[in-house]
C-alpha positions as CSV (number, residue, x, y, z in Angstrom):
1,M,0.7,44.5,-40.6
2,I,0.2,43.5,-37.4
3,N,-1.2,46.0,-35.4
4,E,-0.7,46.9,-31.7
5,S,-3.3,44.9,-29.8
6,K,-2.2,41.5,-32.0
7,I,1.4,42.4,-30.9
8,F,0.3,43.1,-27.4
9,G,-1.5,39.8,-27.4
10,I,1.3,37.7,-28.3
11,V,3.3,39.3,-25.7
12,I,1.0,38.2,-23.1
13,I,1.0,34.5,-24.6
14,I,5.0,34.3,-24.4
15,S,5.6,35.9,-20.8
16,F,2.6,33.4,-19.7
17,C,4.3,30.6,-21.4
18,A,7.9,31.7,-19.6
19,C,6.2,31.7,-16.3
20,R,4.6,28.6,-16.4
21,I,8.1,27.1,-17.0
22,Y,9.8,29.2,-14.5
23,A,7.4,28.0,-12.3
24,Q,7.1,24.3,-13.2
25,D,11.0,24.1,-12.8
26,N,11.5,25.7,-9.4
27,Q,8.0,23.7,-8.3
28,R,10.4,20.7,-9.1
29,D,13.3,21.9,-7.2
30,I,11.0,22.5,-4.2
31,D,8.9,19.4,-4.6
32,K,12.3,16.9,-5.1
33,Q,13.6,17.9,-1.6
34,S,10.8,16.3,0.4
35,A,10.5,13.2,-2.1
36,P,11.2,10.1,-0.9
37,F,11.8,8.3,-4.3
38,D,13.1,11.0,-6.5
39,K,16.6,11.2,-7.4
40,E,17.6,9.8,-3.9
41,N,21.6,10.0,-3.7
42,A,23.3,7.3,-5.5
43,T,26.1,6.8,-2.5
44,Q,23.2,6.5,0.2
45,K,21.4,3.8,-2.2
46,I,25.1,2.1,-2.8
47,L,25.9,2.0,0.8
48,A,22.4,1.1,2.1
49,G,22.6,-2.0,-0.3
50,Q,25.6,-3.0,1.1
51,T,24.3,-3.9,4.5
52,S,21.5,-6.0,5.8
53,D,18.4,-3.8,6.8
54,R,18.7,-4.6,10.3
55,L,22.2,-3.6,11.9
56,H,21.7,-4.7,15.7
57,A,20.3,-7.6,17.6
58,P,17.4,-7.6,19.2
59,E,17.2,-6.4,22.9
60,S,17.7,-8.5,25.2
61,P,18.1,-8.4,29.3
62,G,22.1,-9.2,29.1
63,D,22.5,-6.3,27.1
64,S,23.6,-4.2,29.9
65,D,26.6,-6.8,30.6
66,L,27.5,-8.0,26.9
67,G,27.1,-4.4,25.3
68,E,25.8,-3.5,21.8
69,Q,25.3,-6.9,19.6
70,L,26.1,-5.9,16.0
71,L,24.8,-8.3,13.4
72,L,26.9,-9.9,11.0
73,Q,26.3,-8.6,7.7
74,P,25.5,-11.1,4.8
75,V,27.7,-11.7,1.6
76,N,26.8,-10.1,-1.7
77,S,23.5,-8.6,-0.4
78,Y,24.1,-5.7,-2.6
79,R,21.0,-5.5,-4.9
80,P,21.9,-2.9,-7.9
81,L,18.2,-2.6,-9.3
82,S,15.4,-0.3,-7.7
83,V,11.7,-0.2,-9.1
84,Y,9.5,2.4,-7.1
85,A,6.3,4.3,-7.7
86,S,4.6,6.8,-5.3
87,G,1.9,9.3,-4.8
88,N,1.6,12.1,-2.9
89,G,-0.4,15.5,-1.8
90,H,0.9,18.6,-1.0
91,W,-0.5,22.1,-0.2
92,T,1.5,24.9,-1.5
93,S,1.1,28.5,-0.6
94,N,2.2,29.7,-4.1
95,A,1.4,27.5,-6.8
96,A,3.1,29.8,-9.9
97,L,5.9,31.0,-7.6
98,T,5.4,34.6,-8.3
99,E,6.4,38.1,-6.2
100,S,2.5,38.8,-5.6
101,D,-0.9,37.8,-6.3
102,R,0.0,34.4,-4.8
103,L,-2.3,31.3,-5.8
104,E,-2.8,29.2,-3.0
105,D,-3.5,25.6,-3.9
106,F,-3.2,21.7,-3.4
107,F,-1.7,19.6,-5.8
108,W,-1.4,15.7,-6.3
109,R,2.0,14.3,-7.8
110,H,2.4,10.5,-9.0
111,N,5.5,9.0,-10.2
112,A,7.5,5.9,-11.0
113,G,10.5,5.1,-11.7
114,A,13.7,2.8,-11.8
115,T,17.4,3.0,-10.8
116,F,20.3,0.7,-12.1
117,L,23.4,0.7,-10.0
118,P,25.8,-1.9,-11.0
119,Y,28.9,-2.7,-9.5
120,L,31.7,-2.0,-12.1
121,T,35.3,-2.2,-10.5
122,G,36.8,-1.5,-7.3
123,N,34.6,1.2,-5.6
124,L,33.2,2.1,-9.1
125,Y,29.8,1.8,-9.7
126,G,27.4,2.8,-12.7
127,E,24.4,4.8,-12.9
128,I,21.0,4.5,-14.8
129,S,17.8,6.0,-14.1
130,G,14.5,7.1,-15.0
131,T,11.6,9.0,-13.4
132,Y,8.2,9.8,-14.9
133,G,6.1,12.2,-12.8
134,S,2.6,13.8,-13.1
135,Y,1.5,17.3,-11.4
136,Q,-1.9,17.9,-11.0
137,Y,-3.5,21.2,-9.3
138,A,-6.8,21.4,-7.9
139,D,-7.8,24.7,-8.5
140,N,-4.8,25.8,-11.3
141,S,-5.3,23.3,-13.9
142,N,-3.2,25.4,-16.4
143,L,-0.1,24.9,-14.3
144,D,-0.4,20.8,-14.8
145,F,2.5,19.1,-16.6
146,D,4.3,15.9,-17.0
147,A,8.0,15.4,-16.3
148,L,10.4,12.8,-17.7
149,D,14.1,12.7,-16.2
150,A,16.3,10.4,-17.2
151,G,20.1,9.8,-17.1
152,S,23.4,7.8,-16.9
153,G,26.7,8.3,-15.2
154,L,29.3,7.0,-12.8
155,V,29.7,7.2,-9.2
156,N,33.1,6.1,-7.2
157,I,33.2,6.2,-3.4
158,F,36.3,6.7,-1.2
159,P,36.1,4.9,2.0
160,N,39.2,5.7,3.1
161,L,37.7,9.6,3.2
162,G,34.8,8.7,5.2
163,N,32.8,7.1,2.0
164,L,33.2,10.6,-0.2
165,S,31.5,10.2,-3.4
166,L,32.2,11.7,-6.5
167,S,29.8,11.7,-9.5
168,A,29.5,12.6,-13.3
169,R,25.9,12.3,-15.1
170,Y,24.2,13.0,-18.1
171,N,20.6,14.2,-17.5
172,Y,18.1,14.4,-20.0
173,T,14.7,16.6,-18.6
174,R,11.1,17.2,-20.3
175,Y,8.0,18.6,-19.2
176,S,4.8,18.4,-21.0
177,G,1.5,19.9,-21.0
178,S,-1.9,19.4,-22.8
179,G,0.2,16.7,-25.2
180,E,2.6,19.1,-26.0
181,E,6.3,19.4,-25.4
182,L,6.9,22.6,-23.1
183,F,10.9,22.4,-22.1
184,S,13.5,19.9,-22.8
185,D,17.0,20.2,-21.3
186,H,20.1,18.4,-21.9
187,S,22.9,18.7,-19.3
188,V,25.9,17.5,-17.4
189,E,25.9,16.7,-13.8
190,L,28.8,16.8,-11.1
191,A,28.4,16.0,-7.7
192,A,30.1,15.2,-4.4
193,F,28.6,13.7,-1.4
194,K,29.9,13.2,2.2
195,P,28.0,11.8,5.2
196,I,29.6,12.2,8.8
197,P,28.1,9.5,11.1
198,L,27.6,10.6,14.5
199,G,26.9,7.2,15.7
200,L,24.7,4.0,14.6
201,Y,21.2,6.2,14.4
202,H,22.2,9.1,13.0
203,Y,24.5,11.1,10.7
204,F,25.1,14.9,8.9
205,Y,25.6,15.0,5.6
206,F,27.0,17.6,2.9
207,G,26.7,17.9,-0.7
208,W,27.5,19.7,-3.8
209,E,26.1,19.4,-7.2
210,S,26.5,21.5,-10.3
211,D,24.6,21.0,-13.5
212,F,25.5,22.4,-16.7
213,S,22.7,23.3,-19.5
214,F,24.0,22.7,-23.3
215,D,21.0,22.4,-25.2
216,A,17.7,23.5,-23.8
217,D,14.4,24.4,-25.8
218,P,13.0,27.1,-25.1
219,E,16.5,29.3,-24.8
220,Y,15.3,31.5,-22.3
221,A,14.7,28.9,-19.7
222,K,18.5,27.3,-20.3
223,R,20.2,27.8,-16.8
224,H,23.3,26.6,-15.1
225,E,23.0,25.6,-11.3
226,H,24.8,25.3,-8.7
227,S,24.0,23.9,-5.3
228,I,25.1,22.9,-1.7
229,T,22.9,21.0,0.4
230,S,23.6,20.2,4.3
231,G,21.5,18.0,6.6
232,Y,20.9,15.8,9.3
233,H,19.1,12.2,9.5
234,F,18.1,10.4,12.4
235,S,16.5,6.8,13.0
236,P,15.1,6.8,16.7
237,A,13.4,3.7,15.7
238,E,14.0,0.6,13.6
239,K,11.4,1.9,11.0
240,L,11.3,5.7,12.0
241,S,13.8,8.2,10.3
242,L,13.6,12.5,10.8
243,E,15.4,14.5,8.3
244,I,16.0,18.5,8.4
245,Y,18.2,20.2,5.2
246,Y,19.2,23.2,3.8
247,R,20.1,23.8,0.5
248,L,21.5,26.7,-1.3
249,A,21.2,27.1,-5.0
250,I,22.6,29.4,-7.6
251,N,20.6,29.6,-11.1
252,D,22.5,31.1,-13.3
253,Y,20.2,31.7,-16.8
254,Q,22.1,31.8,-19.9
255,S,20.1,33.7,-22.1
256,S,19.8,37.1,-20.0
257,D,21.5,38.2,-17.0
258,R,19.4,36.7,-14.6
259,T,20.8,34.9,-11.9
260,D,18.8,33.8,-8.9
261,L,19.9,32.9,-5.5
262,N,17.5,30.1,-4.1
263,H,17.5,28.9,-0.3
264,S,15.4,25.9,0.5
265,F,14.7,24.7,3.8
266,G,12.6,21.6,4.9
267,A,12.0,18.5,7.1
268,S,10.4,15.3,7.3
269,I,9.3,12.1,9.2
270,G,9.3,8.7,7.2
271,Y,7.9,5.3,8.5
272,H,8.4,2.0,7.1
273,L,5.4,0.0,7.1
274,R,7.2,-2.6,5.6
275,D,10.5,-3.1,4.3
276,N,9.6,-1.8,1.0
277,L,6.9,0.5,1.7
278,L,7.1,3.7,3.5
279,I,5.0,6.9,4.2
280,R,6.3,10.0,4.6
281,A,5.0,13.7,5.9
282,A,7.2,16.5,4.9
283,T,7.2,20.3,5.0
284,S,9.6,23.0,3.1
285,F,9.7,26.7,2.5
286,V,11.8,28.5,-0.3
287,V,12.9,32.1,-0.7
288,N,14.2,32.8,-4.2
289,D,16.2,36.0,-4.4
290,S,16.4,37.2,-8.2
291,D,18.5,40.2,-9.8
292,M,15.5,40.0,-12.1
293,S,12.4,42.5,-11.6
294,G,9.5,40.3,-10.4
295,S,10.7,37.1,-10.3
296,D,11.6,37.1,-6.1
297,Y,9.4,34.7,-4.7
298,Q,8.6,32.6,-1.3
299,A,6.9,29.5,-1.0
300,A,5.8,26.9,1.8
301,T,4.7,23.5,0.9
302,A,3.2,20.9,3.2
303,G,2.0,17.5,2.7
304,A,2.3,13.2,2.6
305,T,3.7,10.6,0.3
306,A,3.0,6.9,0.1
307,G,5.7,5.0,-1.8
308,I,6.7,1.4,-2.5
309,I,10.1,0.3,-4.0
310,L,11.1,-3.0,-4.9
311,K,14.7,-4.0,-5.2
312,F,16.3,-6.7,-7.5
């Protein structure tokens, strides 16, 4: 018969693994908001790829008489395949995303991936993508993990509705650490995205996303996530971009009565050193309000990213 000390030890190990998976899952929720090459909106990629990089003619002394001059856009400029890689360093105020005894730390993230958005018919596009990332912490190496995200789906854009897009996608996610699988998940994602142009250099955007998990291992980490995001994008110069956003997510865990309300606030500034080379500085603040005791947390992150993206 197992004695009480062994039972207590098993409970501690299970609890530690659960907290680690929750921390990894939520850390990726935080991190992906400020990463320029992670899970970019498919509609933005498609619309950006349909036009040249520069929309305006160079400034000239006669601009005041002639008015704004738009460059003619090249035909068939759309390139459906993007291959990218990036690396970043971020400071976080709460590495394990705990309510108390917060662990301030610094982590590195390296990732590489590809996205294929082939034109199908009308305003319908396909989507196939995959990303592999590595997360490494300076002081808390027990939180290190690797993440694989892959999936495919369809995206339809409605030009008559201001480029509103609707998408459906299958996702596969896998976390691993120390050579072992920590978590895997299969889900279906439904989403909508709406840009609202304010001029030639800036726009608001709104997005909705629902992710329904139908097979997760371990079962206690299975959750459905519903989120809305609003943001503002501004390009004061040709190679410079600024962005602020707010994201509200409801995380509904299926194996328990746990429901989390997650608020994310963020801002970033990016600069294109070249057409395919981008550097970005970003900061974010997250507040998680859970109905499960001990699952509330707050976390701030700040850091910088450098990445390269090639389009074919």
